N, C-alpha and C positions, 0 to 999 in steps of 0.2 A: 714650668711655669706656678707660679701662686694664685690662688683666686685674690679678688679685689672683693671686698666685700664692704657694701656701705650699711648702714641702718637708719631708715627714715623713719619718726619718729612725729605723730600726727598735733599741731602745736598752733593752737588757737590766732588768729590776728589781732585779736582784740589785747594778745596778755594772758590770756586766762585758757586753761583747757576744760572742757567740761565733762565731766564723767557722769555716764549714764549705763546701766548695764556692765559695768567694768569694760566700755569702750572709749577712745579716745573719739572727740569730735572737732569740726572743724570749723570756724566761721568765715565765711568767704563772700562777696557779694553777686546780685544774682546776676549780672554781666558774667560772671567767672563762671555760670556754673550751670548757664543755659543761653544758646543761640535762638535770638527774635527772629520766627520765618519769613522768608518772601526779602530779607536784607543780607543782601551776600552780593560778592562778582558772581562776575560774567564770563568766558572763559571768550579770547577769538584768536582769528588767527590767519594769515593770508601769507603769498607766495610772491618772491621778488629775487630780483639780483645785488651783486655786492658787487661793487665795480673798484678799479683803481689798485688792486693785489699786487706784488711783484713775483708773478712768474709762479703763484702757490694757487691757481684757481683751477678752474675743471679742465679734466681733458676733454680732447674729441670722443671721447666714449660715449660723455654726458650729450648726448644728441638733444631733448629739450633744454639744456642752456644755451647753445649754439643757436636752437630757433627760439626760442622767449627773448634774449637778444636780440636778433634779426625784426621777429614784432615790433618792439619796443623802438625800431631805430625807424622804423617803416611810419609809425605813428608820429614820430618825431622829422618826417618828412626825409628821412631818408632811405634810398631803395638799394642793397646790398642782398647777390645772392648766400643762401645760408652756406656755401660749400668753402665760402674766400671767408670765412666768420673765425678767427681764432679765439680764443674762450677763456687762455691761462689764466691773463690778467681778472678774470670775471667770472664769481661763481651763483648759483642757483641756491636760494634756500628758502626755508622755512620760517616764519616771523610770527612768534608766538606773545601774548599778552593780558592779561586779568584786567578788564575792564569796573574797577569800582564802586560798590553801590551809589546811586544819586549822581553819576557822574554827569556832569554837563556837556556842550559845545566849547568848546576851543581848550580845554582841561588838557595836560599833555601828564603822559600815563608812561611807563617804562615797557622797554619791548625786548624780549628776547631771538637772541637771532642763529639759526643749526643750517649746517653746512645737508644738503639731500646727495649731492654728488657727489665728487670723487678729489676732493678742493682741500689741500695738505691745510692750509692757514688762511684765516678772513684777516689775519692781522694785518693795521692799514687799510683796511676796506672799506667804501660809503656802502649804504643799503639805501638804492633808488628809490622813492614814491612807492609802497606797496602798499594796495587796499588792504585791508584786515577784517574779518567779515566773523558774525557770529554764528549760534547753531540755526537760527531762519533767513541765512545768506545775503542778510541786510548787512551794506556798509557802515562800519561804527567807530572808526579811526582811521586815520591814513599815519606810516611808520617814514619816516626817512631819517637818515643823521650815522655822523659815524660811527663804527664798529670795535666793541673794548671788549678785548680779546685778553685773557687771563692767564695765557701759557703761549708757548712761544715751538716751531720748529724749527732746526738749522739741518741740511745734507752737508757733506766737503767730504771729498777723496773717498767715499762709497759707505760713510760713516753717518749717522744722522742723530741729535738728540731731539725726544718730543717731551712738553712738562708741559700739562695738566691737557686741554682739552683745547687746542686752537682752532679746532671750528666749528668753534659756539662761542659765541658774546651777548655784550648786550647795549642795550645803545637806551641812555638813563635819559628821560623825558623826549625820548625818541618817538611818540604816537601823539598824532594831537585829535580828540573825540572829536568825530563830528557827529552824532548822532545821540539823544539819549535812551533810556529805556525807558518805556511808555510806565506809565503809572502815577499815582497822587497817593501820598502815605498817608495825608493828614482824612483821608475819605472812607478810612478802615471802618469797620463797623465791630471789631475783635481783634484780639494780638491773640496768636498761637508760639508762645516760648517750647524752642527742645532744650531737652536736658542732654549734657555731653556725653553720659551714662546714664543706663535706661535704672532705675532703680527708685518704686512706689514708696519706701520711705521719704524721699526728699522731695519728690512731685508733691505729695502730701504738705510739706514743709512751707513747698515754696505758695502752693494756693494760699493756706495760713498765714505766710505773712504778704499776700499779697490782700489779700482784705481788711487786715488787722492796720495796714497800711490807709487803706481807702474807705475803711468804716462800712463796706456792705459787700455782701456776695457774687461779686464780681469774677471771680476768679477759680474754676474746676477742673479737677485733673483727666483729662479722655484717658490713657493710658498711664502705663508707667515711665515714660519720658513727655508726655504732650500735657502740656499746659494751655488751657485759654483763658484766654481773657476782655469777656465783653465788656466797649468802650463807656465811661460813665457818664452821663446825660451832661455832667458839668465840664468835658475835656472831648465833645464831640467839634472836629472842625481844628482841634486841638492837640493829636495823638504824640506829636513828640513833645510835649510837655508830659503826659501823661509816662513817655517811659527814660524820660528822664530823670522822674519819681522813681519807677520803678526798678530802673536798674543799678542801685544803689542801694539797693534793702540786704540786709544781710540774713543769711540764709545757714541754719547749720545743718554741717554733714557731718555723718558720722563715716571711721575709716575700712574702708574694705580690706577683707585680709585676703593679699596676693601676693606673690614670691614670686620677681622677676629675673630673668637668668639668661647672659648672654654668654651662648658658646662661642665667640670667636677671643670677646677679651675674658675670657671669667668670670664677670662678676655676676654677682650676687646681691640684687634689693628687695629689704623684704620691711613690712610693716614691724613696727616695735613687739605687736600684741601678738604674732604669727607664731603657734606654741605647735606641734611635734603630740601625736602621742605613744604609748609604748610600742618600742619597735625596734628587732634584732636587723643588723647587714651583716653578712657578710660576704667582699669581694676581694676577687682575685683574677690571678691572670695568666695566659700561656705565652712564652716570647720562643718564636723560631726563627733560627740563624743560621742565614747560608754562606759560607766562606767557601772561595774557589782561589789554590795557588799552582803555579805552573810548574810542573817538570819537566826536565830532557828524558824520552823514551830511546833507546840506545838498539838496535841492531844486534842480534847474537852474533857473536865471533865465525867469521866462513861463509855466514848466511847469504843465498844471492837476492840482489834486487832489493834488499834493508836498509834504511834509512834512516838520519836521527830527527825526530821531529820533534814541535814542542806540546805537551797535552796537556790539559786540566786536569785536576784533582777536585773535586768539588765534595766539601763536607758538611753535613745538617747537622744539629745541634739544637734541641728543644728545650729550653728551662719553666716549669713549669712554678711560680710564684709562690711563697706561701701566701695561703687566705689570712685577710683580715677583718677582724671582727668587733663589731661594735653593739653593744648592749643602751637602747637609748633611755632613761627613764621620762613617764608621761611628764608633758608640759614644759619640755625644754625647748628653747627659741631655735631659730632656722639658725639665726646668727652665731649660740654657740654650736650646734651641731657642724656647720661650716667650719669653723674652728677646729672640730675635732677629727674634723675629716683631713683638715690643711695639716694637722700635726701628724697624721700616718703616711702625707704625700698622695696626696689622692688629688688627682690630676683635676682641670677644671671638666672636660669629658664626660670622664666618668661622674663626677659630684650631677652633675645634667641627670643622669641615669638612675643616680643615688633618689634623688628628690623628686623624678616619674617615676620610680617605682614605689618610695613611699605614698605619694597621690593615689595610685593605684589601688594601695593594701588598703587605705581610708585613714589613715594614720596622719596625713595634713589636713588639715582642715579651710584651708585656703586655697584659691582661685592660683593655678600656674601658669605662667609664661614664658616663653623660650622664641628668645628671639633670633 
C-alpha cells in the first residue's frame, strides 16, 4: 500500500501571505480562532420507549422494558400485570440532544435515540413522550416522534444481513424546548475569549487587535489561551453589539510546525516549511515463514499392528531482508523524505516508526501527531 502525501501551505485569506522570520502566517477572523466563554450548548438526556416495531423490539430478557411499559400503561389508566406484557414491538431507548445556547421555550431541536436493551432494529418505530433533563436534573425539553434509522436488519432461513446501525436513529426537530438556560448576556461586565490552541503570540495579537479596534486598553491576556475584555462604557447593556463588532476582527496567525500521520490510511499531512536535520536511516526486517505439507506414513513390511497414517511435515524458513539505507541532507522537507521512503518500498507503518525515531533523535523540529 502506497503512502498518500498531502502538502498544506499557509495562504492568507486576503490573497497575500505575510512573511516574518521566514514563517508563513494566516489571517483569520477572531470567531475562527477563539471561542466566547459562556456561549455553548448544553447536553440533555432522557429515557423512553419506542413503540410500533415489527417484532424487532426487546425480548423478555429486558425486564426494565416491560416494567417501563407497565408503568406507562398504568399512568394512562390501564392496569395490566407485568407478567402478561409482551414487549417484542417495544424497545427501551436513551434519548440525547444538545440544547443550543440562548434556546427559548417552544424552539425545536434534533434528538438521537439509542437502544438500551436487546432490540434488533428501531426502524418504523415511534418515540413516545420522553422528558429530557440537564445536569441539574431539571427538565429542559420533551421528545416525541417517528424515528429515522439509517440502516436495516433482515433475517431469513438462518441467515441475517445488517447494514449500518439499525439500533440507533434520529428524530429531526423531535424535541420541544420547555425551559431556557437562565442568564442575561447583555448584563455581563466582561467577555472572555478562549483560543482554540494555546499560543502566547496569538493571545497578544488578539489583545492588540481588540484594543486597536476599540481605541482603548479594554483587553488583556490572562494566559496563553484566555483573553479578557472589559465592557466599554458605551457598550454597557449592549454586549451583543460589542461581540458582533469583535468577532470579525482579522487576527494574524503563524503556522505551527506540525506533522500528522494516520496509520490506518497511510496518510501524511505536513506544513510546507517543516524541515529535517541531517540524519541517517537504516531500516530492515526479518521474514519468518512456516509451511506444512501432508505425507503418507506406511508401516514396515511384516510389522504387527502397523497402520497407514497421514502426518504433517513442517518446514521453517527464515529470510532476513537486506537493510535499506538513506542519508538525509540537512534542510530536506518531510514531503521529500516521504517520497524517498516510498521509492524504496517503505510501508506506512514503517514510515510512521521512522518519523517517530527522527523526532526522538532531535532531527525533526516539529510536533508529531499520530492518529
